[in-house]
PDB file of N, CA, C and O in Angstrom:
ATOM      1  N   MET A   1    -100.356 -24.702-197.813  1.00  0.00           N
ATOM      2  CA  MET A   1     -99.017 -24.925-197.381  1.00  0.00           C
ATOM      3  C   MET A   1     -98.703 -24.376-196.010  1.00  0.00           C
ATOM      4  O   MET A   1     -97.711 -24.781-195.404  1.00  0.00           O
ATOM      5  N   ASN A   2     -99.529 -23.449-195.492  1.00  0.00           N
ATOM      6  CA  ASN A   2     -99.263 -22.880-194.194  1.00  0.00           C
ATOM      7  C   ASN A   2     -99.319 -23.925-193.084  1.00  0.00           C
ATOM      8  O   ASN A   2     -98.588 -23.800-192.102  1.00  0.00           O
ATOM      9  N   TRP A   3    -100.154 -24.943-193.205  1.00  0.00           N
ATOM     10  CA  TRP A   3    -100.258 -25.965-192.174  1.00  0.00           C
ATOM     11  C   TRP A   3     -98.955 -26.735-192.040  1.00  0.00           C
ATOM     12  O   TRP A   3     -98.588 -27.146-190.939  1.00  0.00           O
ATOM     13  N   ILE A   4     -98.254 -26.935-193.148  1.00  0.00           N
ATOM     14  CA  ILE A   4     -96.923 -27.607-193.065  1.00  0.00           C
ATOM     15  C   ILE A   4     -95.971 -26.734-192.240  1.00  0.00           C
ATOM     16  O   ILE A   4     -95.242 -27.243-191.389  1.00  0.00           O
ATOM     17  N   LEU A   5     -95.979 -25.434-192.490  1.00  0.00           N
ATOM     18  CA  LEU A   5     -95.134 -24.541-191.700  1.00  0.00           C
ATOM     19  C   LEU A   5     -95.513 -24.592-190.232  1.00  0.00           C
ATOM     20  O   LEU A   5     -94.624 -24.595-189.380  1.00  0.00           O
ATOM     21  N   TYR A   6     -96.783 -24.632-189.906  1.00  0.00           N
ATOM     22  CA  TYR A   6     -97.226 -24.687-188.524  1.00  0.00           C
ATOM     23  C   TYR A   6     -96.750 -25.997-187.863  1.00  0.00           C
ATOM     24  O   TYR A   6     -96.354 -25.978-186.698  1.00  0.00           O
ATOM     25  N   ILE A   7     -96.781 -27.094-188.560  1.00  0.00           N
ATOM     26  CA  ILE A   7     -96.333 -28.361-188.019  1.00  0.00           C
ATOM     27  C   ILE A   7     -94.824 -28.354-187.776  1.00  0.00           C
ATOM     28  O   ILE A   7     -94.351 -28.827-186.742  1.00  0.00           O
ATOM     29  N   ILE A   8     -94.082 -27.820-188.725  1.00  0.00           N
ATOM     30  CA  ILE A   8     -92.602 -27.688-188.580  1.00  0.00           C
ATOM     31  C   ILE A   8     -92.284 -26.749-187.436  1.00  0.00           C
ATOM     32  O   ILE A   8     -91.440 -27.066-186.599  1.00  0.00           O
ATOM     33  N   LEU A   9     -92.941 -25.598-187.380  1.00  0.00           N
ATOM     34  CA  LEU A   9     -92.723 -24.649-186.290  1.00  0.00           C
ATOM     35  C   LEU A   9     -93.138 -25.251-184.963  1.00  0.00           C
ATOM     36  O   LEU A   9     -92.434 -25.064-183.971  1.00  0.00           O
ATOM     37  N   GLY A  10     -94.255 -25.967-184.903  1.00  0.00           N
ATOM     38  CA  GLY A  10     -94.691 -26.620-183.682  1.00  0.00           C
ATOM     39  C   GLY A  10     -93.699 -27.668-183.198  1.00  0.00           C
ATOM     40  O   GLY A  10     -93.392 -27.754-182.009  1.00  0.00           O
ATOM     41  N   GLY A  11     -93.203 -28.463-184.141  1.00  0.00           N
ATOM     42  CA  GLY A  11     -92.199 -29.484-183.771  1.00  0.00           C
ATOM     43  C   GLY A  11     -90.938 -28.883-183.245  1.00  0.00           C
ATOM     44  O   GLY A  11     -90.377 -29.370-182.264  1.00  0.00           O
ATOM     45  N   PHE A  12     -90.470 -27.814-183.887  1.00  0.00           N
ATOM     46  CA  PHE A  12     -89.275 -27.111-183.487  1.00  0.00           C
ATOM     47  C   PHE A  12     -89.468 -26.471-182.091  1.00  0.00           C
ATOM     48  O   PHE A  12     -88.603 -26.571-181.221  1.00  0.00           O
ATOM     49  N   ALA A  13     -90.611 -25.824-181.913  1.00  0.00           N
ATOM     50  CA  ALA A  13     -90.900 -25.180-180.634  1.00  0.00           C
ATOM     51  C   ALA A  13     -91.010 -26.209-179.513  1.00  0.00           C
ATOM     52  O   ALA A  13     -90.524 -25.981-178.406  1.00  0.00           O
ATOM     53  N   GLY A  14     -91.642 -27.332-179.799  1.00  0.00           N
ATOM     54  CA  GLY A  14     -91.714 -28.408-178.802  1.00  0.00           C
ATOM     55  C   GLY A  14     -90.353 -28.995-178.425  1.00  0.00           C
ATOM     56  O   GLY A  14     -90.088 -29.311-177.265  1.00  0.00           O
ATOM     57  N   TRP A  15     -89.491 -29.131-179.456  1.00  0.00           N
ATOM     58  CA  TRP A  15     -88.127 -29.631-179.206  1.00  0.00           C
ATOM     59  C   TRP A  15     -87.357 -28.629-178.352  1.00  0.00           C
ATOM     60  O   TRP A  15     -86.706 -29.009-177.379  1.00  0.00           O
ATOM     61  N   LEU A  16     -87.433 -27.314-178.727  1.00  0.00           N
ATOM     62  CA  LEU A  16     -86.737 -26.291-177.934  1.00  0.00           C
ATOM     63  C   LEU A  16     -87.304 -26.245-176.546  1.00  0.00           C
ATOM     64  O   LEU A  16     -86.536 -26.109-175.593  1.00  0.00           O
ATOM     65  N   THR A  17     -88.602 -26.351-176.369  1.00  0.00           N
ATOM     66  CA  THR A  17     -89.189 -26.360-175.056  1.00  0.00           C
ATOM     67  C   THR A  17     -88.676 -27.528-174.202  1.00  0.00           C
ATOM     68  O   THR A  17     -88.389 -27.358-173.017  1.00  0.00           O
ATOM     69  N   GLY A  18     -88.563 -28.716-174.816  1.00  0.00           N
ATOM     70  CA  GLY A  18     -88.012 -29.850-174.115  1.00  0.00           C
ATOM     71  C   GLY A  18     -86.578 -29.623-173.700  1.00  0.00           C
ATOM     72  O   GLY A  18     -86.186 -29.974-172.587  1.00  0.00           O
ATOM     73  N   ARG A  19     -85.789 -29.034-174.590  1.00  0.00           N
ATOM     74  CA  ARG A  19     -84.386 -28.777-174.273  1.00  0.00           C
ATOM     75  C   ARG A  19     -84.234 -27.726-173.165  1.00  0.00           C
ATOM     76  O   ARG A  19     -83.327 -27.832-172.340  1.00  0.00           O
ATOM     77  N   ILE A  20     -85.116 -26.711-173.138  1.00  0.00           N
ATOM     78  CA  ILE A  20     -85.023 -25.660-172.169  1.00  0.00           C
ATOM     79  C   ILE A  20     -85.591 -26.093-170.789  1.00  0.00           C
ATOM     80  O   ILE A  20     -84.979 -25.844-169.750  1.00  0.00           O
ATOM     81  N   PHE A  21     -86.743 -26.728-170.810  1.00  0.00           N
ATOM     82  CA  PHE A  21     -87.442 -26.980-169.542  1.00  0.00           C
ATOM     83  C   PHE A  21     -87.237 -28.393-168.999  1.00  0.00           C
ATOM     84  O   PHE A  21     -87.515 -28.656-167.829  1.00  0.00           O
ATOM     85  N   LYS A  22     -86.759 -29.287-169.832  1.00  0.00           N
ATOM     86  CA  LYS A  22     -86.587 -30.699-169.399  1.00  0.00           C
ATOM     87  C   LYS A  22     -85.125 -31.195-169.504  1.00  0.00           C
ATOM     88  O   LYS A  22     -84.702 -32.133-168.828  1.00  0.00           O
ATOM     89  N   GLY A  23     -84.391 -30.513-170.386  1.00  0.00           N
ATOM     90  CA  GLY A  23     -83.005 -30.923-170.616  1.00  0.00           C
ATOM     91  C   GLY A  23     -82.843 -31.822-171.802  1.00  0.00           C
ATOM     92  O   GLY A  23     -81.716 -32.069-172.233  1.00  0.00           O
ATOM     93  N   GLU A  24     -83.930 -32.325-172.349  1.00  0.00           N
ATOM     94  CA  GLU A  24     -83.883 -33.183-173.554  1.00  0.00           C
ATOM     95  C   GLU A  24     -85.250 -33.028-174.257  1.00  0.00           C
ATOM     96  O   GLU A  24     -86.182 -32.437-173.713  1.00  0.00           O
ATOM     97  N   GLY A  25     -85.334 -33.573-175.468  1.00  0.00           N
ATOM     98  CA  GLY A  25     -86.566 -33.515-176.207  1.00  0.00           C
ATOM     99  C   GLY A  25     -87.563 -34.548-175.652  1.00  0.00           C
ATOM    100  O   GLY A  25     -87.201 -35.365-174.805  1.00  0.00           O
ATOM    101  N   PHE A  26     -88.785 -34.512-176.118  1.00  0.00           N
ATOM    102  CA  PHE A  26     -89.838 -35.409-175.651  1.00  0.00           C
ATOM    103  C   PHE A  26     -90.072 -36.572-176.636  1.00  0.00           C
ATOM    104  O   PHE A  26     -90.792 -37.516-176.310  1.00  0.00           O
ATOM    105  N   GLY A  27     -89.491 -36.513-177.794  1.00  0.00           N
ATOM    106  CA  GLY A  27     -89.801 -37.477-178.866  1.00  0.00           C
ATOM    107  C   GLY A  27     -90.603 -36.715-179.907  1.00  0.00           C
ATOM    108  O   GLY A  27     -91.174 -35.664-179.616  1.00  0.00           O
ATOM    109  N   PHE A  28     -90.642 -37.244-181.110  1.00  0.00           N
ATOM    110  CA  PHE A  28     -91.174 -36.489-182.238  1.00  0.00           C
ATOM    111  C   PHE A  28     -92.625 -36.146-182.057  1.00  0.00           C
ATOM    112  O   PHE A  28     -92.983 -34.979-182.214  1.00  0.00           O
ATOM    113  N   ILE A  29     -93.464 -37.067-181.744  1.00  0.00           N
ATOM    114  CA  ILE A  29     -94.905 -36.841-181.611  1.00  0.00           C
ATOM    115  C   ILE A  29     -95.188 -35.869-180.473  1.00  0.00           C
ATOM    116  O   ILE A  29     -95.945 -34.912-180.637  1.00  0.00           O
ATOM    117  N   MET A  30     -94.572 -36.122-179.311  1.00  0.00           N
ATOM    118  CA  MET A  30     -94.803 -35.269-178.158  1.00  0.00           C
ATOM    119  C   MET A  30     -94.249 -33.876-178.384  1.00  0.00           C
ATOM    120  O   MET A  30     -94.828 -32.903-177.900  1.00  0.00           O
ATOM    121  N   ASN A  31     -93.119 -33.749-179.120  1.00  0.00           N
ATOM    122  CA  ASN A  31     -92.606 -32.406-179.520  1.00  0.00           C
ATOM    123  C   ASN A  31     -93.670 -31.627-180.283  1.00  0.00           C
ATOM    124  O   ASN A  31     -93.875 -30.440-180.029  1.00  0.00           O
ATOM    125  N   LEU A  32     -94.350 -32.295-181.221  1.00  0.00           N
ATOM    126  CA  LEU A  32     -95.386 -31.642-181.983  1.00  0.00           C
ATOM    127  C   LEU A  32     -96.512 -31.213-181.079  1.00  0.00           C
ATOM    128  O   LEU A  32     -97.005 -30.089-181.177  1.00  0.00           O
ATOM    129  N   VAL A  33     -96.930 -32.118-180.182  1.00  0.00           N
ATOM    130  CA  VAL A  33     -98.028 -31.792-179.272  1.00  0.00           C
ATOM    131  C   VAL A  33     -97.679 -30.625-178.375  1.00  0.00           C
ATOM    132  O   VAL A  33     -98.463 -29.689-178.225  1.00  0.00           O
ATOM    133  N   VAL A  34     -96.495 -30.683-177.776  1.00  0.00           N
ATOM    134  CA  VAL A  34     -96.045 -29.595-176.885  1.00  0.00           C
ATOM    135  C   VAL A  34     -95.989 -28.271-177.647  1.00  0.00           C
ATOM    136  O   VAL A  34     -96.423 -27.237-177.140  1.00  0.00           O
ATOM    137  N   GLY A  35     -95.461 -28.313-178.848  1.00  0.00           N
ATOM    138  CA  GLY A  35     -95.302 -27.084-179.647  1.00  0.00           C
ATOM    139  C   GLY A  35     -96.663 -26.507-180.061  1.00  0.00           C
ATOM    140  O   GLY A  35     -96.866 -25.296-179.976  1.00  0.00           O
ATOM    141  N   ILE A  36     -97.574 -27.338-180.496  1.00  0.00           N
ATOM    142  CA  ILE A  36     -98.863 -26.854-180.935  1.00  0.00           C
ATOM    143  C   ILE A  36     -99.717 -26.378-179.769  1.00  0.00           C
ATOM    144  O   ILE A  36    -100.299 -25.294-179.813  1.00  0.00           O
ATOM    145  N   VAL A  37     -99.785 -27.199-178.726  1.00  0.00           N
ATOM    146  CA  VAL A  37    -100.512 -26.782-177.523  1.00  0.00           C
ATOM    147  C   VAL A  37     -99.868 -25.554-176.903  1.00  0.00           C
ATOM    148  O   VAL A  37    -100.557 -24.655-176.422  1.00  0.00           O
ATOM    149  N   GLY A  38     -98.559 -25.523-176.916  1.00  0.00           N
ATOM    150  CA  GLY A  38     -97.846 -24.364-176.371  1.00  0.00           C
ATOM    151  C   GLY A  38     -98.149 -23.113-177.113  1.00  0.00           C
ATOM    152  O   GLY A  38     -98.313 -22.054-176.507  1.00  0.00           O
ATOM    153  N   GLY A  39     -98.234 -23.205-178.471  1.00  0.00           N
ATOM    154  CA  GLY A  39     -98.578 -22.025-179.258  1.00  0.00           C
ATOM    155  C   GLY A  39     -99.979 -21.508-178.972  1.00  0.00           C
ATOM    156  O   GLY A  39    -100.208 -20.300-178.912  1.00  0.00           O
ATOM    157  N   LEU A  40    -100.920 -22.442-178.794  1.00  0.00           N
ATOM    158  CA  LEU A  40    -102.277 -22.040-178.456  1.00  0.00           C
ATOM    159  C   LEU A  40    -102.350 -21.499-177.049  1.00  0.00           C
ATOM    160  O   LEU A  40    -102.972 -20.464-176.812  1.00  0.00           O
ATOM    161  N   LEU A  41    -101.735 -22.173-176.129  1.00  0.00           N
ATOM    162  CA  LEU A  41    -101.751 -21.694-174.715  1.00  0.00           C
ATOM    163  C   LEU A  41    -101.027 -20.382-174.566  1.00  0.00           C
ATOM    164  O   LEU A  41    -101.515 -19.483-173.882  1.00  0.00           O
ATOM    165  N   GLY A  42     -99.855 -20.249-175.199  1.00  0.00           N
ATOM    166  CA  GLY A  42     -99.123 -18.997-175.134  1.00  0.00           C
ATOM    167  C   GLY A  42     -99.913 -17.859-175.730  1.00  0.00           C
ATOM    168  O   GLY A  42     -99.949 -16.768-175.162  1.00  0.00           O
ATOM    169  N   GLY A  43    -100.546 -18.089-176.862  1.00  0.00           N
ATOM    170  CA  GLY A  43    -101.392 -17.038-177.471  1.00  0.00           C
ATOM    171  C   GLY A  43    -102.532 -16.646-176.578  1.00  0.00           C
ATOM    172  O   GLY A  43    -102.848 -15.461-176.471  1.00  0.00           O
ATOM    173  N   LEU A  44    -103.163 -17.605-175.929  1.00  0.00           N
ATOM    174  CA  LEU A  44    -104.248 -17.350-175.024  1.00  0.00           C
ATOM    175  C   LEU A  44    -103.758 -16.527-173.810  1.00  0.00           C
ATOM    176  O   LEU A  44    -104.408 -15.562-173.409  1.00  0.00           O
ATOM    177  N   ILE A  45    -102.627 -16.914-173.243  1.00  0.00           N
ATOM    178  CA  ILE A  45    -102.095 -16.219-172.076  1.00  0.00           C
ATOM    179  C   ILE A  45    -101.759 -14.789-172.442  1.00  0.00           C
ATOM    180  O   ILE A  45    -102.117 -13.860-171.717  1.00  0.00           O
ATOM    181  N   PHE A  46    -101.072 -14.603-173.566  1.00  0.00           N
ATOM    182  CA  PHE A  46    -100.718 -13.213-173.975  1.00  0.00           C
ATOM    183  C   PHE A  46    -101.929 -12.389-174.319  1.00  0.00           C
ATOM    184  O   PHE A  46    -101.945 -11.185-174.066  1.00  0.00           O
ATOM    185  N   ARG A  47    -102.948 -13.003-174.890  1.00  0.00           N
ATOM    186  CA  ARG A  47    -104.198 -12.281-175.187  1.00  0.00           C
ATOM    187  C   ARG A  47    -104.892 -11.820-173.882  1.00  0.00           C
ATOM    188  O   ARG A  47    -105.367 -10.689-173.787  1.00  0.00           O
ATOM    189  N   ILE A  48    -104.938 -12.725-172.880  1.00  0.00           N
ATOM    190  CA  ILE A  48    -105.566 -12.379-171.595  1.00  0.00           C
ATOM    191  C   ILE A  48    -104.804 -11.273-170.923  1.00  0.00           C
ATOM    192  O   ILE A  48    -105.409 -10.378-170.334  1.00  0.00           O
ATOM    193  N   LEU A  49    -103.482 -11.309-170.995  1.00  0.00           N
ATOM    194  CA  LEU A  49    -102.629 -10.287-170.374  1.00  0.00           C
ATOM    195  C   LEU A  49    -102.580  -8.984-171.177  1.00  0.00           C
ATOM    196  O   LEU A  49    -102.074  -7.968-170.700  1.00  0.00           O
ATOM    197  N   GLY A  50    -103.116  -9.028-172.408  1.00  0.00           N
ATOM    198  CA  GLY A  50    -103.109  -7.838-173.240  1.00  0.00           C
ATOM    199  C   GLY A  50    -101.756  -7.526-173.890  1.00  0.00           C
ATOM    200  O   GLY A  50    -101.458  -6.391-174.261  1.00  0.00           O
ATOM    201  N   ILE A  51    -100.952  -8.589-174.008  1.00  0.00           N
ATOM    202  CA  ILE A  51     -99.622  -8.426-174.609  1.00  0.00           C
ATOM    203  C   ILE A  51     -99.643  -8.770-176.085  1.00  0.00           C
ATOM    204  O   ILE A  51    -100.109  -9.846-176.460  1.00  0.00           O
ATOM    205  N   SER A  52     -99.147  -7.878-176.930  1.00  0.00           N
ATOM    206  CA  SER A  52     -99.057  -8.140-178.345  1.00  0.00           C
ATOM    207  C   SER A  52     -97.622  -8.552-178.687  1.00  0.00           C
ATOM    208  O   SER A  52     -96.689  -7.781-178.458  1.00  0.00           O
ATOM    209  N   VAL A  53     -97.435  -9.768-179.237  1.00  0.00           N
ATOM    210  CA  VAL A  53     -96.113 -10.244-179.549  1.00  0.00           C
ATOM    211  C   VAL A  53     -95.712 -10.013-180.984  1.00  0.00           C
ATOM    212  O   VAL A  53     -94.553 -10.210-181.349  1.00  0.00           O
ATOM    213  N   GLY A  54     -96.642  -9.604-181.787  1.00  0.00           N
ATOM    214  CA  GLY A  54     -96.347  -9.364-183.203  1.00  0.00           C
ATOM    215  C   GLY A  54     -96.665 -10.570-184.103  1.00  0.00           C
ATOM    216  O   GLY A  54     -97.186 -11.594-183.662  1.00  0.00           O
ATOM    217  N   VAL A  55     -96.331 -10.394-185.363  1.00  0.00           N
ATOM    218  CA  VAL A  55     -96.665 -11.393-186.395  1.00  0.00           C
ATOM    219  C   VAL A  55     -95.386 -11.865-187.022  1.00  0.00           C
ATOM    220  O   VAL A  55     -94.488 -11.068-187.295  1.00  0.00           O
ATOM    221  N   GLY A  56     -95.294 -13.131-187.249  1.00  0.00           N
ATOM    222  CA  GLY A  56     -94.103 -13.678-187.944  1.00  0.00           C
ATOM    223  C   GLY A  56     -93.633 -14.957-187.286  1.00  0.00           C
ATOM    224  O   GLY A  56     -94.216 -15.419-186.305  1.00  0.00           O
ATOM    225  N   ILE A  57     -92.610 -15.506-187.816  1.00  0.00           N
ATOM    226  CA  ILE A  57     -92.085 -16.802-187.311  1.00  0.00           C
ATOM    227  C   ILE A  57     -91.436 -16.646-185.954  1.00  0.00           C
ATOM    228  O   ILE A  57     -91.685 -17.460-185.065  1.00  0.00           O
ATOM    229  N   VAL A  58     -90.609 -15.628-185.762  1.00  0.00           N
ATOM    230  CA  VAL A  58     -89.870 -15.511-184.472  1.00  0.00           C
ATOM    231  C   VAL A  58     -90.846 -15.194-183.317  1.00  0.00           C
ATOM    232  O   VAL A  58     -90.737 -15.841-182.276  1.00  0.00           O
ATOM    233  N   PRO A  59     -91.774 -14.258-183.433  1.00  0.00           N
ATOM    234  CA  PRO A  59     -92.734 -14.070-182.330  1.00  0.00           C
ATOM    235  C   PRO A  59     -93.637 -15.293-182.050  1.00  0.00           C
ATOM    236  O   PRO A  59     -93.980 -15.577-180.902  1.00  0.00           O
ATOM    237  N   SER A  60     -94.006 -15.997-183.117  1.00  0.00           N
ATOM    238  CA  SER A  60     -94.773 -17.227-183.000  1.00  0.00           C
ATOM    239  C   SER A  60     -93.979 -18.265-182.242  1.00  0.00           C
ATOM    240  O   SER A  60     -94.508 -18.923-181.347  1.00  0.00           O
ATOM    241  N   LEU A  61     -92.714 -18.418-182.589  1.00  0.00           N
ATOM    242  CA  LEU A  61     -91.845 -19.377-181.960  1.00  0.00           C
ATOM    243  C   LEU A  61     -91.653 -19.061-180.468  1.00  0.00           C
ATOM    244  O   LEU A  61     -91.716 -19.965-179.634  1.00  0.00           O
ATOM    245  N   ILE A  62     -91.424 -17.813-180.135  1.00  0.00           N
ATOM    246  CA  ILE A  62     -91.312 -17.401-178.746  1.00  0.00           C
ATOM    247  C   ILE A  62     -92.572 -17.677-177.968  1.00  0.00           C
ATOM    248  O   ILE A  62     -92.514 -18.188-176.849  1.00  0.00           O
ATOM    249  N   THR A  63     -93.695 -17.353-178.536  1.00  0.00           N
ATOM    250  CA  THR A  63     -95.016 -17.616-177.900  1.00  0.00           C
ATOM    251  C   THR A  63     -95.192 -19.123-177.675  1.00  0.00           C
ATOM    252  O   THR A  63     -95.628 -19.528-176.598  1.00  0.00           O
ATOM    253  N   ALA A  64     -94.863 -19.960-178.665  1.00  0.00           N
ATOM    254  CA  ALA A  64     -95.042 -21.401-178.550  1.00  0.00           C
ATOM    255  C   ALA A  64     -94.119 -21.960-177.481  1.00  0.00           C
ATOM    256  O   ALA A  64     -94.520 -22.843-176.723  1.00  0.00           O
ATOM    257  N   ILE A  65     -92.895 -21.464-177.405  1.00  0.00           N
ATOM    258  CA  ILE A  65     -91.932 -21.947-176.405  1.00  0.00           C
ATOM    259  C   ILE A  65     -92.387 -21.607-174.995  1.00  0.00           C
ATOM    260  O   ILE A  65     -92.369 -22.460-174.108  1.00  0.00           O
ATOM    261  N   LEU A  66     -92.801 -20.337-174.789  1.00  0.00           N
ATOM    262  CA  LEU A  66     -93.270 -19.968-173.449  1.00  0.00           C
ATOM    263  C   LEU A  66     -94.570 -20.688-173.075  1.00  0.00           C
ATOM    264  O   LEU A  66     -94.736 -21.125-171.936  1.00  0.00           O
ATOM    265  N   GLY A  67     -95.479 -20.807-174.028  1.00  0.00           N
ATOM    266  CA  GLY A  67     -96.719 -21.572-173.754  1.00  0.00           C
ATOM    267  C   GLY A  67     -96.420 -23.050-173.540  1.00  0.00           C
ATOM    268  O   GLY A  67     -97.074 -23.694-172.720  1.00  0.00           O
ATOM    269  N   GLY A  68     -95.449 -23.599-174.256  1.00  0.00           N
ATOM    270  CA  GLY A  68     -95.020 -24.987-174.054  1.00  0.00           C
ATOM    271  C   GLY A  68     -94.433 -25.178-172.681  1.00  0.00           C
ATOM    272  O   GLY A  68     -94.643 -26.215-172.052  1.00  0.00           O
ATOM    273  N   GLY A  69     -93.697 -24.191-172.205  1.00  0.00           N
ATOM    274  CA  GLY A  69     -93.128 -24.296-170.849  1.00  0.00           C
ATOM    275  C   GLY A  69     -94.219 -24.324-169.790  1.00  0.00           C
ATOM    276  O   GLY A  69     -94.121 -25.056-168.806  1.00  0.00           O
ATOM    277  N   VAL A  70     -95.263 -23.520-169.997  1.00  0.00           N
ATOM    278  CA  VAL A  70     -96.385 -23.524-169.065  1.00  0.00           C
ATOM    279  C   VAL A  70     -97.113 -24.890-169.159  1.00  0.00           C
ATOM    280  O   VAL A  70     -97.523 -25.446-168.140  1.00  0.00           O
ATOM    281  N   PHE A  71     -97.265 -25.417-170.376  1.00  0.00           N
ATOM    282  CA  PHE A  71     -97.907 -26.722-170.587  1.00  0.00           C
ATOM    283  C   PHE A  71     -97.097 -27.799-169.897  1.00  0.00           C
ATOM    284  O   PHE A  71     -97.677 -28.625-169.193  1.00  0.00           O
ATOM    285  N   VAL A  72     -95.804 -27.829-170.062  1.00  0.00           N
ATOM    286  CA  VAL A  72     -94.949 -28.838-169.417  1.00  0.00           C
ATOM    287  C   VAL A  72     -95.010 -28.714-167.905  1.00  0.00           C
ATOM    288  O   VAL A  72     -95.030 -29.722-167.199  1.00  0.00           O
ATOM    289  N   TRP A  73     -95.041 -27.478-167.398  1.00  0.00           N
ATOM    290  CA  TRP A  73     -95.161 -27.242-165.971  1.00  0.00           C
ATOM    291  C   TRP A  73     -96.474 -27.790-165.446  1.00  0.00           C
ATOM    292  O   TRP A  73     -96.501 -28.440-164.400  1.00  0.00           O
ATOM    293  N   ILE A  74     -97.578 -27.533-166.167  1.00  0.00           N
ATOM    294  CA  ILE A  74     -98.871 -28.039-165.746  1.00  0.00           C
ATOM    295  C   ILE A  74     -98.855 -29.593-165.786  1.00  0.00           C
ATOM    296  O   ILE A  74     -99.386 -30.219-164.869  1.00  0.00           O
ATOM    297  N   LEU A  75     -98.297 -30.188-166.758  1.00  0.00           N
ATOM    298  CA  LEU A  75     -98.205 -31.641-166.824  1.00  0.00           C
ATOM    299  C   LEU A  75     -97.404 -32.186-165.656  1.00  0.00           C
ATOM    300  O   LEU A  75     -97.741 -33.229-165.097  1.00  0.00           O
ATOM    301  N   GLY A  76     -96.349 -31.485-165.290  1.00  0.00           N
ATOM    302  CA  GLY A  76     -95.523 -31.884-164.175  1.00  0.00           C
ATOM    303  C   GLY A  76     -96.236 -31.796-162.816  1.00  0.00           C
ATOM    304  O   GLY A  76     -95.916 -32.554-161.900  1.00  0.00           O
ATOM    305  N   LEU A  77     -97.184 -30.889-162.688  1.00  0.00           N
ATOM    306  CA  LEU A  77     -97.971 -30.787-161.430  1.00  0.00           C
ATOM    307  C   LEU A  77     -98.780 -32.062-161.240  1.00  0.00           C
ATOM    308  O   LEU A  77     -98.953 -32.524-160.112  1.00  0.00           O
ATOM    309  N   GLY A  78     -99.280 -32.639-162.343  1.00  0.00           N
ATOM    310  CA  GLY A  78    -100.069 -33.825-162.227  1.00  0.00           C
ATOM    311  C   GLY A  78     -99.271 -35.079-161.855  1.00  0.00           C
ATOM    312  O   GLY A  78     -99.834 -36.036-161.322  1.00  0.00           O
ATOM    313  N   LYS A  79     -97.971 -35.077-162.132  1.00  0.00           N
ATOM    314  CA  LYS A  79     -97.134 -36.236-161.851  1.00  0.00           C
ATOM    315  C   LYS A  79     -96.562 -36.230-160.444  1.00  0.00           C
ATOM    316  O   LYS A  79     -96.222 -37.286-159.911  1.00  0.00           O
ATOM    317  N   LYS A  80     -96.449 -35.045-159.830  1.00  0.00           N
ATOM    318  CA  LYS A  80     -95.840 -34.953-158.508  1.00  0.00           C
ATOM    319  C   LYS A  80     -96.845 -35.369-157.432  1.00  0.00           C
ATOM    320  O   LYS A  80     -97.966 -34.863-157.377  1.00  0.00           O
ATOM    321  N   LYS A  81     -96.425 -36.284-156.594  1.00  0.00           N
ATOM    322  CA  LYS A  81     -97.266 -36.717-155.450  1.00  0.00           C
ATOM    323  C   LYS A  81     -96.477 -37.146-154.336  1.00  0.00           C
ATOM    324  O   LYS A  81     -97.025 -37.536-153.305  1.00  0.00           O
TER     325      LYS A  81
END
């Protein structure tokens, strides 16, 4: 059942990331992708920096949103020309 929670949390984090960094959501599937990739990327960034964010839904959500913001920023770099 944990994977269902991860999908819901990833979708919510992706939606929030879209609202914060883009002004609107990305659509259901892209929200999931941004949230899941953001969670992985945020966890990696925090681990490299030696920052411990804790365990639970709120720290995981914060990590996914910040990582999602970095992911959206990286995607935006590829589009600008």
